[in-house]
C-alpha positions in Angstrom: -28.9 -86.2 -127.9 -31.5 -89.0 -127.9 -30.0 -90.5 -124.6 -30.2 -87.1 -122.9 -33.9 -86.7 -123.9 -34.6 -90.3 -122.7 -32.9 -89.8 -119.3 -35.1 -86.8 -118.6 -38.3 -88.7 -119.1 -40.3 -89.7 -116.1 -43.2 -92.2 -116.1 -46.0 -92.0 -113.5 -47.1 -95.5 -112.7 -50.5 -95.9 -111.0 -50.8 -99.1 -109.1 -48.3 -101.2 -107.2 -49.6 -104.7 -107.8 -47.5 -107.0 -110.0 -47.5 -104.9 -113.1 -46.5 -101.6 -111.6 -43.1 -102.5 -110.2 -42.5 -104.8 -113.2 -43.1 -101.9 -115.5 -40.8 -99.7 -113.4 -38.0 -102.2 -113.5 -38.3 -102.5 -117.3 -38.5 -98.7 -117.8 -35.4 -98.2 -115.6 -33.5 -100.7 -117.8 -34.5 -98.7 -120.8 -33.1 -95.5 -119.1 -36.5 -94.1 -118.1 -37.1 -93.0 -114.5 -40.5 -93.6 -112.9 -42.3 -93.5 -109.6 -45.2 -95.7 -108.5 -48.3 -94.4 -106.7 -50.6 -96.9 -105.0 -53.9 -96.1 -103.4 -53.7 -98.8 -100.7 -51.5 -98.2 -97.6 -49.9 -101.6 -97.7 -49.2 -104.6 -100.0 -52.1 -106.9 -100.8 -52.0 -109.9 -98.5 -54.0 -112.5 -100.4 -53.8 -114.9 -103.2 -51.5 -117.6 -104.6 -50.1 -117.3 -108.1 -49.0 -120.1 -110.5 -46.1 -118.8 -112.6 -45.7 -120.7 -115.8 -42.5 -120.9 -117.8 -43.3 -117.9 -120.0 -43.9 -115.8 -116.9 -40.7 -117.1 -115.4 -38.8 -116.0 -118.4 -40.1 -112.5 -118.0 -39.1 -112.5 -114.3 -35.7 -113.6 -115.4 -35.4 -110.6 -117.7 -36.5 -108.4 -114.8 -33.7 -109.9 -112.7 -35.9 -111.5 -110.0 -36.3 -115.1 -111.0 -33.8 -116.4 -108.4 -35.6 -114.6 -105.6 -38.9 -116.0 -106.8 -37.5 -119.5 -106.8 -36.2 -119.0 -103.3 -39.6 -117.8 -101.9 -41.9 -120.0 -104.1 -42.1 -123.7 -104.7 -42.1 -125.8 -107.9 -45.2 -128.0 -108.5 -45.3 -131.2 -110.3 -47.9 -130.4 -112.9 -51.2 -128.5 -112.8 -54.6 -130.1 -113.3 -57.5 -128.0 -114.7 -61.1 -128.7 -113.8 -64.4 -127.1 -114.9 -66.8 -125.6 -112.4 -68.7 -128.9 -112.2 -65.5 -130.9 -111.4 -64.8 -132.4 -114.9 -61.1 -132.7 -115.8 -60.2 -130.2 -118.6 -56.6 -131.1 -118.9 -53.2 -131.1 -117.3 -50.0 -129.1 -117.7 -46.9 -131.3 -117.7 -44.7 -132.3 -114.8 -41.8 -130.2 -113.6 -39.3 -132.3 -115.5 -41.3 -132.2 -118.7 -41.8 -128.4 -118.4 -38.1 -127.8 -117.7 -37.0 -130.0 -120.6 -39.5 -128.3 -123.0 -39.5 -124.7 -121.8 -36.5 -124.3 -119.5 -38.4 -124.0 -116.3 -41.3 -125.6 -114.5 -44.4 -124.1 -112.8 -43.7 -122.2 -109.6 -46.3 -121.3 -107.0 -45.8 -118.2 -104.8 -47.9 -116.0 -102.6 -48.9 -112.9 -104.4 -47.6 -110.7 -101.5 -44.2 -112.3 -101.7 -43.9 -111.8 -105.5 -45.1 -108.2 -105.0 -42.4 -107.7 -102.3 -39.7 -109.1 -104.5 -40.7 -106.8 -107.4 -41.0 -103.7 -105.2 -37.7 -104.4 -103.5 -36.0 -104.7 -106.9 -37.7 -101.5 -108.2 -36.6 -99.6 -105.1 -33.1 -100.9 -105.3 -33.0 -99.3 -108.8 -34.1 -96.0 -107.4 -37.8 -96.2 -108.1 -39.8 -94.3 -105.5 -43.0 -96.1 -104.3 -45.7 -94.0 -102.5 -48.4 -95.9 -100.7 -51.8 -94.4 -99.8 -51.9 -92.2 -102.9 -55.3 -92.5 -104.6 -55.5 -91.1 -108.1 -58.2 -88.6 -108.8 -57.5 -87.8 -112.4 -54.8 -87.3 -115.0 -54.5 -84.1 -117.0 -52.5 -83.7 -120.3 -50.9 -80.3 -119.8 -48.9 -80.2 -123.0 -47.4 -82.6 -125.6 -45.8 -85.5 -123.7 -46.5 -84.0 -120.3 -49.1 -85.1 -117.9 -50.2 -84.1 -114.4 -51.5 -86.7 -112.0 -53.9 -85.3 -109.4 -54.3 -87.3 -106.2 -57.2 -87.2 -103.7 -54.9 -85.8 -101.0 -54.4 -82.6 -103.2 -50.9 -83.4 -104.4 -50.0 -83.2 -108.1 -47.2 -85.1 -109.8 -45.8 -84.2 -113.3 -44.5 -86.7 -115.7 -43.9 -87.4 -119.4 -46.0 -90.6 -119.5 
């Protein structure tokens, strides 16, 4: 009975940055359907991300680490500096990081990581709607919410 209840749950995810599709993938693996609603019409096209080993382990759990390695590049250590240019420290070389944590630091454009995550979510049946700006969320009964969007549409979900 519990599995039937869980399969009927639907999450409404607001925002399709890095966290939105990551959450959708994790929920799908837990048997919970979801849909993602993003206010922007397209993916963000800026920024470079440094993915440390702990992040990479999470991406591996989501099933996208190979795609990230293919599109990103490993760096041989990371130096940290204060705003006035003083050295604050260094994160180890790729070989040190791989030996210690199982992976090194990977740099990737934010847009590429977002595309990898969105593609994975969509391959699992997650619907992504672009250009949907949230107006408010209304709790309509216990474990039921209604998301109101600025275009007048309403979407019902359990969470």
